[in-house]
C-alpha positions as CSV (number, residue, x, y, z in Angstrom):
1,M,-7.6,-9.4,1.6
2,L,-9.8,-7.8,-1.1
3,I,-13.0,-8.9,0.6
4,S,-11.7,-7.6,3.9
5,Y,-10.9,-4.3,2.2
6,Q,-14.4,-4.1,0.6
7,K,-16.0,-4.8,3.9
8,G,-14.0,-2.1,5.6
9,E,-12.1,-4.6,7.8
10,L,-8.7,-3.6,6.3
11,T,-7.5,-0.3,4.9
12,A,-5.2,0.1,1.9
13,G,-2.4,1.0,4.2
14,Q,-2.8,-2.2,6.3
15,I,-2.9,-4.3,3.1
16,L,0.3,-2.6,1.8
17,K,2.1,-3.3,5.1
18,I,0.9,-7.0,5.2
19,M,2.0,-7.6,1.6
20,R,5.4,-5.8,2.1
21,R,6.2,-7.8,5.1
22,E,4.7,-11.2,4.3
23,I,5.2,-11.5,0.6
24,L,8.4,-9.5,-0.1
25,E,9.8,-9.8,3.5
26,M,11.2,-6.3,3.2
27,N,11.5,-3.6,5.8
28,Q,10.2,-0.1,5.2
29,T,13.6,1.3,4.1
30,E,14.2,-1.5,1.5
31,Y,10.7,-1.2,0.1
32,A,10.7,2.6,-0.1
33,I,13.9,2.4,-2.1
34,L,12.4,-0.3,-4.4
35,V,9.4,1.8,-5.2
36,G,11.1,5.1,-5.3
37,I,9.4,6.9,-2.4
38,S,10.8,8.1,0.9
39,R,10.5,5.8,4.0
40,R,8.5,8.6,5.6
41,T,6.0,8.6,2.8
42,L,5.7,4.8,3.0
43,C,5.2,5.0,6.7
44,A,2.4,7.5,6.2
45,L,0.8,5.3,3.5
46,E,0.8,2.3,5.8
47,Q,-0.8,4.3,8.6
48,D,-3.4,5.7,6.2
49,Q,-2.2,9.2,6.9
50,G,-1.8,12.2,4.6
51,S,-3.1,12.6,1.1
52,P,-0.8,10.7,-1.3
53,T,-0.9,11.5,-4.9
54,L,-2.2,8.9,-7.2
55,A,1.3,8.4,-8.6
56,V,2.7,7.7,-5.2
57,F,-0.1,5.4,-4.3
58,N,0.3,3.4,-7.5
59,A,4.1,3.3,-7.1
60,A,3.7,1.8,-3.6
61,F,1.4,-1.0,-4.9
62,R,3.2,-1.6,-8.3
63,P,5.4,-4.5,-7.1
64,F,2.2,-6.4,-6.5
65,G,0.7,-5.7,-9.9
66,L,-1.9,-3.4,-8.3
67,Q,-3.0,0.1,-8.9
68,A,-5.8,2.4,-7.7
69,G,-9.2,1.9,-9.3
70,L,-12.9,1.4,-8.7
71,I,-14.3,-1.7,-7.3
72,T,-17.9,-2.7,-6.6
73,A,-19.2,-2.4,-3.1
74,L,-20.4,-5.5,-1.3
């Protein structure tokens, strides 16, 4: 997934949705409660809408051991 993200084939929101569904097998409501954000905010993140704060973005990816950072371009 990281390579697909670096190539621009997947967005952060798409990756979050894939991991939430396929790894944790959770719906949006369950996952939003787990990470402490609203389901509406999670929905916006997964659709790459809005301008989430860094804290919200990191909270959404925390269950996977991920956080926002810089990566090298391909």
